[in-house]
C-alpha positions as CSV (number, residue, x, y, z in Angstrom):
1,X,97.2,62.4,132.6
2,X,97.1,66.2,132.8
3,X,97.2,67.9,129.5
4,X,97.6,71.6,128.5
5,X,96.3,72.8,125.1
6,X,97.6,76.0,123.5
7,X,97.9,77.3,120.0
8,X,98.6,80.3,117.7
9,X,101.6,81.9,119.5
10,X,102.5,83.8,116.3
11,X,106.0,84.6,117.6
12,X,107.4,87.5,115.6
13,X,104.0,89.1,115.0
14,X,103.7,92.9,115.4
15,X,100.8,95.3,115.5
16,X,101.1,98.1,113.0
17,X,104.9,97.8,113.3
18,X,104.9,97.8,117.1
19,X,107.1,95.0,118.6
20,X,105.2,92.4,120.7
21,X,108.3,90.3,121.6
22,X,108.3,91.4,125.3
23,X,104.6,90.4,125.6
24,X,105.4,87.0,124.0
25,X,108.3,86.4,126.4
26,X,105.9,87.2,129.3
27,X,103.4,84.7,127.9
28,X,106.1,82.0,127.8
29,X,107.0,82.6,131.4
30,X,103.4,82.6,132.4
31,X,102.7,79.4,130.4
32,X,105.7,77.6,132.1
33,X,104.4,78.7,135.5
34,X,101.0,77.3,134.8
35,X,102.5,74.0,133.7
36,X,104.4,73.8,136.9
37,X,101.5,74.8,139.2
38,X,99.0,72.5,137.4
39,X,101.5,69.6,137.3
40,X,101.0,69.2,133.5
41,X,102.2,66.0,132.0
42,X,101.7,66.8,128.3
43,X,101.5,70.1,126.3
44,X,99.8,70.1,122.9
45,X,100.6,73.1,120.7
46,X,98.1,73.2,117.8
47,X,100.1,75.2,115.2
48,X,101.1,78.7,114.2
49,X,104.1,78.9,116.4
50,X,105.4,81.6,114.2
51,X,103.8,84.5,112.3
52,X,106.0,84.0,109.3
53,X,107.4,81.1,107.4
54,X,110.8,82.9,107.7
55,X,110.8,84.0,111.3
56,X,113.3,86.3,112.8
57,X,116.2,85.0,114.9
58,X,114.6,86.5,118.0
59,X,111.3,84.6,117.3
60,X,113.2,81.4,116.8
61,X,115.2,81.9,119.9
62,X,112.0,82.4,121.9
63,X,110.5,79.3,120.4
64,X,113.5,77.1,121.4
65,X,113.6,78.7,124.9
66,X,109.8,78.0,125.3
67,X,109.9,74.3,124.3
68,X,113.0,73.6,126.3
69,X,111.3,75.1,129.4
70,X,108.1,73.3,128.7
71,X,109.8,69.9,128.3
72,X,111.4,70.3,131.8
73,X,114.5,68.2,130.9
74,X,112.4,65.5,129.3
75,X,110.0,65.0,132.2
76,X,107.0,66.6,130.4
77,X,105.7,65.7,126.9
78,X,105.5,68.4,124.2
79,X,103.7,67.8,120.9
80,X,103.7,70.6,118.3
81,X,102.1,70.5,114.9
82,X,102.7,73.1,112.1
83,X,100.0,75.7,111.3
84,X,99.5,77.5,108.0
85,X,101.8,80.3,109.1
86,X,104.7,77.9,109.9
87,X,107.3,76.6,107.5
88,X,107.1,72.8,108.2
89,X,110.8,72.1,107.4
90,X,112.0,75.0,109.5
91,X,109.8,74.2,112.4
92,X,111.1,70.6,112.4
93,X,114.8,71.3,111.7
94,X,115.6,70.5,115.3
95,X,113.5,67.4,115.5
96,X,116.4,64.9,116.0
97,X,117.6,66.9,119.1
98,X,114.1,67.6,120.3
99,X,113.1,64.0,120.3
100,X,115.7,63.2,123.0
101,X,113.8,65.5,125.4
102,X,110.4,64.1,124.6
103,X,109.5,66.9,122.2
104,X,107.6,65.9,119.0
105,X,107.7,68.4,116.1
106,X,105.3,67.4,113.3
107,X,105.5,69.5,110.1
108,X,103.7,67.7,107.3
109,X,100.4,65.7,107.3
110,X,102.1,62.5,106.1
111,X,105.2,62.7,108.3
112,X,106.3,59.6,110.0
113,X,106.6,59.9,113.8
114,X,108.5,56.8,114.7
115,X,109.4,55.6,118.2
116,X,112.3,57.1,120.2
117,X,114.7,55.5,122.6
118,X,113.5,55.4,126.2
119,X,115.6,57.2,128.7
120,X,115.5,57.0,132.5
121,X,112.8,59.2,133.8
122,X,112.2,60.8,130.3
123,X,109.3,61.1,128.0
124,X,109.6,58.9,124.9
125,X,107.6,57.7,121.9
126,X,106.6,54.1,122.5
127,X,105.3,53.7,118.9
128,X,104.3,55.9,116.0
129,X,103.7,56.2,112.3
130,X,102.2,58.6,109.8
131,X,100.6,61.5,111.7
132,X,100.3,59.5,115.0
133,X,102.4,58.6,118.0
134,X,102.1,56.9,121.3
135,X,103.7,58.8,124.2
136,X,104.9,57.6,127.6
137,X,105.3,60.2,130.3
138,X,107.2,59.5,133.6
139,X,105.0,59.0,136.6
140,X,101.8,58.4,134.5
141,X,100.5,54.9,134.6
142,X,99.1,54.9,131.0
143,X,100.3,56.2,127.6
144,X,98.7,58.7,125.2
145,X,97.9,57.9,121.6
146,X,97.8,61.2,119.7
147,X,96.6,61.8,116.1
148,X,98.9,64.7,115.2
149,X,97.9,66.2,111.9
150,X,99.7,69.4,110.9
151,X,97.9,71.9,108.7
152,X,96.6,69.7,105.9
153,X,96.5,71.9,102.8
154,X,96.3,70.3,99.4
155,X,99.8,71.4,98.7
156,X,101.2,69.9,102.0
157,X,99.2,66.7,101.4
158,X,100.9,66.6,98.0
159,X,97.8,65.2,96.3
160,X,94.7,66.4,94.4
161,X,91.6,66.2,96.5
162,X,89.2,66.5,93.6
163,X,89.3,66.2,89.8
164,X,87.1,69.3,89.4
165,X,88.0,72.9,90.2
166,X,84.4,73.7,91.2
167,X,84.3,75.0,94.8
168,X,81.6,72.4,95.7
169,X,83.7,69.5,94.4
170,X,86.9,70.8,96.0
171,X,85.1,71.3,99.3
172,X,83.6,67.8,99.3
173,X,86.9,66.2,98.1
174,X,88.9,68.0,100.8
175,X,86.4,67.1,103.5
176,X,86.3,63.4,102.4
177,X,90.1,63.2,102.3
178,X,90.5,64.6,105.9
179,X,87.7,62.3,107.0
180,X,89.7,59.4,105.6
181,X,92.9,60.5,107.3
182,X,91.2,60.9,110.7
183,X,89.4,57.6,110.1
184,X,92.7,55.8,109.6
185,X,94.1,57.5,112.7
186,X,91.1,56.4,114.7
187,X,92.1,52.8,114.4
188,X,95.3,53.6,116.5
189,X,93.3,54.3,119.6
190,X,93.0,51.7,122.4
191,X,90.8,51.3,125.4
192,X,93.9,51.3,127.7
193,X,95.3,54.6,126.4
194,X,94.4,58.3,126.6
195,X,93.2,59.1,123.1
196,X,93.8,62.6,121.7
197,X,93.9,64.5,118.4
198,X,95.7,67.7,117.6
199,X,95.4,69.7,114.3
200,X,95.4,73.1,112.7
201,X,92.4,73.7,110.5
202,X,89.1,75.6,110.1
203,X,85.9,73.9,111.1
204,X,82.7,75.3,109.7
205,X,80.8,77.4,112.2
206,X,83.9,78.7,114.1
207,X,84.0,82.4,115.0
208,X,86.8,84.2,113.3
209,X,88.7,87.5,113.8
210,X,90.6,89.8,111.5
211,X,94.0,88.6,112.6
212,X,93.6,85.1,111.2
213,X,95.1,84.5,107.7
214,X,92.3,82.5,106.1
215,X,93.2,78.9,105.4
216,X,90.2,78.3,103.3
217,X,89.6,79.8,99.8
218,X,85.9,80.1,99.1
219,X,85.2,77.8,102.0
220,X,87.2,74.9,100.3
221,X,89.3,74.3,103.4
222,X,86.5,74.5,105.9
223,X,85.7,71.1,107.1
224,X,82.7,69.4,108.6
225,X,82.7,68.7,112.4
226,X,82.0,65.0,111.8
227,X,85.3,64.3,110.2
228,X,87.2,63.9,113.5
229,X,88.0,60.5,115.0
230,X,85.1,59.1,116.9
231,X,87.2,57.4,119.6
232,X,89.1,60.5,120.6
233,X,88.6,61.7,124.1
234,X,89.6,65.3,123.2
235,X,90.4,67.2,120.0
236,X,92.8,70.1,120.3
237,X,92.6,72.6,117.4
238,X,94.5,75.7,116.4
239,X,93.8,78.5,113.9
240,X,90.9,80.6,115.3
241,X,92.1,83.2,117.8
242,X,89.0,83.2,120.0
243,X,88.9,80.4,122.5
244,X,85.8,78.3,121.7
245,X,84.2,74.9,121.6
246,X,83.3,73.3,118.3
247,X,79.8,71.9,118.1
248,X,78.7,68.8,116.4
249,X,82.0,66.8,116.8
250,X,82.1,63.2,117.9
251,X,84.3,64.1,120.9
252,X,84.9,67.3,122.9
253,X,86.7,69.7,120.5
254,X,88.1,73.1,121.2
255,X,90.1,76.0,119.8
256,X,92.5,77.1,122.5
257,X,92.8,80.6,120.9
258,X,95.8,82.8,120.7
259,X,97.5,83.9,123.9
260,X,97.7,87.5,122.9
261,X,95.2,89.7,121.1
262,X,96.6,90.3,117.6
263,X,94.0,92.6,116.0
264,X,91.5,95.1,117.2
265,X,88.7,92.7,116.2
266,X,89.8,90.7,119.2
267,X,89.1,93.6,121.6
268,X,87.2,92.1,124.6
269,X,88.3,88.5,124.0
270,X,89.4,86.7,127.2
271,X,92.7,84.9,126.5
272,X,93.4,81.5,127.9
273,X,94.9,78.0,127.6
274,X,92.9,74.8,128.1
275,X,93.6,72.2,130.7
276,X,92.3,68.6,130.3
277,X,92.4,65.8,132.8
278,X,92.1,62.4,131.1
279,X,92.0,58.7,132.1
280,X,91.6,55.8,129.6
281,X,88.0,55.0,128.8
282,X,86.6,57.9,130.7
283,X,85.1,61.3,129.8
284,X,87.7,64.1,130.2
285,X,87.5,67.0,132.5
286,X,88.1,70.3,130.6
287,X,88.6,73.8,132.0
288,X,89.8,77.1,130.8
289,X,92.8,78.8,132.4
290,X,93.0,82.6,131.9
291,X,96.3,84.1,130.8
292,X,97.1,87.7,131.8
293,X,100.2,88.3,129.6
294,X,100.1,90.9,126.9
295,X,98.8,94.4,126.6
296,X,95.1,94.7,126.0
297,X,93.8,96.1,122.7
298,X,91.1,98.8,123.1
299,X,89.2,101.3,120.9
300,X,88.6,104.9,121.8
301,X,85.9,106.9,120.1
302,X,86.4,110.6,121.0
303,X,83.3,112.5,120.1
304,X,84.8,115.5,121.9
305,X,87.8,115.7,119.5
306,X,91.3,116.3,120.5
307,X,90.4,117.9,123.8
308,X,88.7,114.7,125.0
309,X,91.7,112.6,124.0
310,X,94.0,115.0,126.0
311,X,91.8,114.5,129.0
312,X,91.7,110.7,128.8
313,X,95.5,110.6,128.5
314,X,95.8,112.9,131.5
315,X,93.5,110.7,133.5
316,X,95.7,107.7,132.8
317,X,93.0,105.8,130.8
318,X,94.2,102.5,129.3
319,X,97.8,103.4,130.3
320,X,99.3,100.0,129.3
321,X,97.1,99.2,126.3
322,X,97.5,99.3,122.5
323,X,94.8,101.8,121.4
324,X,93.0,102.5,118.2
325,X,91.7,106.0,118.3
326,X,88.7,107.3,116.3
327,X,88.8,111.1,116.6
328,X,85.7,113.1,115.6
329,X,86.7,116.4,114.0
330,X,85.1,119.1,111.8
331,X,88.3,120.1,109.9
332,X,91.5,118.4,109.0
333,X,94.1,118.2,111.8
334,X,97.0,120.6,111.6
335,X,100.5,119.1,111.4
336,X,101.3,120.2,115.0
337,X,98.1,118.5,116.2
338,X,99.1,115.2,114.5
339,X,102.5,115.4,116.1
340,X,101.0,116.1,119.5
341,X,98.7,113.0,119.1
342,X,101.5,110.7,118.1
343,X,103.6,111.8,121.1
344,X,100.7,111.8,123.6
345,X,100.5,108.1,124.3
346,X,103.1,105.3,123.4
347,X,100.2,102.9,122.9
348,X,98.5,104.8,120.1
349,X,98.6,102.3,117.2
350,X,96.0,103.9,114.8
351,X,94.6,107.4,114.8
352,X,91.6,107.6,112.5
353,X,90.0,111.0,112.0
354,X,86.2,110.9,111.5
355,X,84.9,114.1,109.9
356,X,81.5,115.5,111.0
357,X,80.3,118.2,108.7
358,X,79.0,121.3,110.5
359,X,75.5,121.0,109.0
360,X,75.2,117.4,110.3
361,X,76.5,118.4,113.8
362,X,74.0,121.2,114.0
363,X,71.2,118.8,113.1
364,X,70.3,120.7,109.9
365,X,68.2,118.8,107.4
366,X,70.1,118.1,104.2
367,X,68.8,119.8,101.1
368,X,66.9,117.7,98.6
369,X,69.5,116.1,96.2
370,X,67.3,116.6,93.2
371,X,67.1,120.3,93.7
372,X,70.9,120.8,94.1
373,X,73.1,122.1,91.2
374,X,75.4,119.5,89.7
375,X,78.5,121.2,91.1
376,X,77.0,121.2,94.6
377,X,76.1,117.5,94.3
378,X,79.8,116.7,93.3
379,X,81.2,118.8,96.2
380,X,78.8,117.0,98.6
381,X,79.8,113.6,97.2
382,X,83.5,114.4,97.3
383,X,83.3,115.5,101.0
384,X,81.5,112.4,102.0
385,X,84.1,110.2,100.2
386,X,87.1,112.1,101.6
387,X,86.2,112.6,105.2
388,X,84.8,116.2,104.8
389,X,87.7,117.6,102.7
390,X,86.4,120.0,100.1
391,X,87.6,119.7,96.5
392,X,89.4,122.7,95.0
393,X,87.8,124.9,92.3
394,X,89.9,123.4,89.5
395,X,88.7,119.9,90.3
396,X,85.1,121.0,90.4
397,X,85.5,122.7,87.0
398,X,87.1,119.6,85.5
399,X,84.2,117.5,86.7
400,X,81.6,119.9,85.2
401,X,83.5,119.9,81.8
402,X,83.6,116.1,81.8
403,X,79.9,115.8,82.8
404,X,78.9,118.2,80.0
405,X,80.9,116.2,77.5
406,X,79.3,112.9,78.6
407,X,75.8,114.5,78.5
408,X,76.4,115.9,75.0
409,X,77.5,112.5,73.7
410,X,74.4,110.9,75.3
411,X,72.2,113.5,73.7
412,X,73.7,112.9,70.3
413,X,73.3,109.1,70.6
414,X,69.7,109.5,71.6
415,X,69.0,111.8,68.6
416,X,70.6,109.2,66.2
417,X,68.5,106.5,67.8
418,X,65.3,108.5,67.5
419,X,66.1,109.3,63.8
420,X,66.7,105.7,63.0
421,X,63.4,104.7,64.6
422,X,61.6,107.4,62.6
423,X,63.2,106.2,59.4
424,X,62.1,102.6,60.1
C-alpha cells in the first residue's frame, strides 16, 4: 500500500491580510499530481484543514474540490482528522456523502467510524468503531487498520483528565488518558493488515514556529512520545509546521508539516509531503517529497536604508516572494517615502524601521550614564524605547516635574523614618 501523509493546509489563512488562496489552489493541484504520479492508494490528512472554525465559502469550496480530486471517484482512500483549528461538526457535515467515495472525515476523538457499503471498484470501510477504521482499497491485496484520533483536547474528549488543576497533575492525567486511548486502539491491529495511526497533537520535543496556535497550555497538552500504539507501522501527525521526525516513539512517527510557509519564522523551511510504502508485518519505507507551491517568505535587512531597498527591487531580488523588510534609518521616514515603499514591491508584507542613532553609527563611545543630567538620561531612554524619536520639550518638562515630586516624597519619608529611629 502506497500512502501519502499531509497536514496543516490552513485553507483561508492570510499573511498580514494578504490573500493566499491562489497559492493554496496551486498546492491542491500539485498534491493531486503527486498522488497520480506516485500511484498513491491512501491519503492521510492530519488535521488543520482550515485556518478558522468558521471558514470562508472560498476555503470550504477548495476543501471539497481537494478531497473530491484526491478520492479519484472512490478509487483512492482519504482519511481526514480534525485539528485544533477545525470545527469538528463543520468539517464532518458532508460525511454521509463523503463515505460513498471512500472519504473518512473524523471530527471528535470518540466518534464512531462504522463500516460502509462496498461498491464495485471503490474504497470502503470494512469495519470500524470509536476512532478506528479498517479500509479496503481497490487493487491492494490487504487492508489498512487506522487509528484515527482527531485533536483530543479535554473539551472535545468531554471528560476531565485530572481532579487537580495543577499543571503537573493535568499534564500527567492528559498523557495517561491519551496513552489509554492509543492502547485500546492498538488492539485493533492485526498481522495481516497495514497498521497506521493519524492524529493532531503536540509531542514534547517537537520544533515549533510562530504560525502554530498552541494546543498546549503550560505544556498540559504536550504528550510523551511513548503514548503511541506499539504495533503501528507508521504514525502520521499534524500541528507542527516544520516537517520532522519525532524521536522516542515505538513506531516511525512524523509531522508532515504545512504545505505553505505561514509565518516569517518558517523562512528557510523546505516544504513537503511524506510518502510511505507499507506491507503487513514489514518495516515501512518513508521518503519526503518536496512541494514547490506557494510564494517563499524571506527577510530583508537593509543596512543601506531606502536606497538599498530601491536597488534590490530594481535588480529583481525575490520578485515572487512575500517579504519582511527591516530598514535601517537615522530619522523617521517621511510620508512620501512610506508611500514609495508600499508601492515599490507587491510582496512587501511588513516594513519595520530600525533606527540607528548618529552617535552609534559614528562609533562614538556613549557618555557615562552616572554623569548625565536627569533630563538627558530620560531623553536617551525615550529614544531607545521609541526607535530614535526624540521627546518634545513639554514631555521632558513633565518628566522632570514628576521626578522631583517623587524625590521630594522619598526625602520626606526618609526624614520621618530617621526621626522615629532617633526617638526610639
